C-alpha positions in Angstrom: -14.4 16.6 -4.4 -11.0 15.9 -2.9 -12.2 12.8 -1.0 -14.0 11.5 -4.2 -10.9 12.1 -6.3 -8.6 10.5 -3.8 -10.9 7.5 -3.5 -11.0 7.1 -7.2 -7.2 7.2 -7.4 -6.9 4.7 -4.6 -9.3 2.3 -6.2 -7.6 2.6 -9.5 -4.2 1.9 -8.0 -5.5 -1.0 -6.0 -7.1 -2.6 -9.1 -4.0 -2.1 -11.2 -1.7 -3.7 -8.6 -2.2 -7.2 -10.0 -1.1 -6.4 -13.5 2.6 -6.7 -12.8 2.6 -9.5 -10.2 0.4 -12.3 -11.5 -1.3 -15.1 -9.6 1.1 -17.6 -11.0 4.1 -15.6 -9.6 2.3 -15.4 -6.2 1.7 -19.1 -6.2 5.3 -19.9 -7.0 6.7 -17.7 -4.2 4.2 -18.8 -1.5 5.3 -21.0 1.3 2.9 -23.7 2.4 2.3 -24.9 5.9 0.4 -28.2 6.6 -1.1 -28.0 3.2 -3.7 -25.5 4.4 -2.0 -22.1 5.1 0.0 -20.3 2.5 2.3 -17.4 3.1 2.9 -15.2 0.1 6.0 -13.2 -0.6 5.8 -10.5 -3.3 6.9 -7.0 -4.1 5.2 -3.9 -2.8 2.6 -2.5 -5.1 2.3 1.0 -6.4 -0.8 1.4 -4.2 1.3 0.8 -1.1 4.1 3.1 -2.2 1.5 5.9 -2.7 -0.2 5.1 0.6 3.2 5.3 2.4 4.1 8.5 0.7 0.7 10.1 1.6 1.1 9.0 5.3 4.7 10.3 5.4 3.7 13.7 3.9 0.7 14.1 6.2 2.8 13.1 9.3 5.5 15.7 8.4 3.0 18.4 7.7 1.3 17.7 11.1 4.6 17.7 12.9 5.6 21.0 11.3 2.3 22.7 12.1 2.3 21.4 15.7 6.0 21.5 16.5 5.5 23.8 19.5 3.4 21.1 21.2 6.3 18.5 21.0 9.3 20.6 22.1 
């Protein structure tokens, strides 16, 4: 149930990420190279902030549980 819930939240956050930063904004902030390649510059999405927080919390919990192996 935890995996299903986490997956649903992740999908929801990924789908909602485009509501604030529209395609028009992405196009205006993109750099073009040779008329073919475009490099976009935009803000971090809520999905990425949540993903970074989860990874940080998991890393800290792992290091606390296994601190004897590192010192």
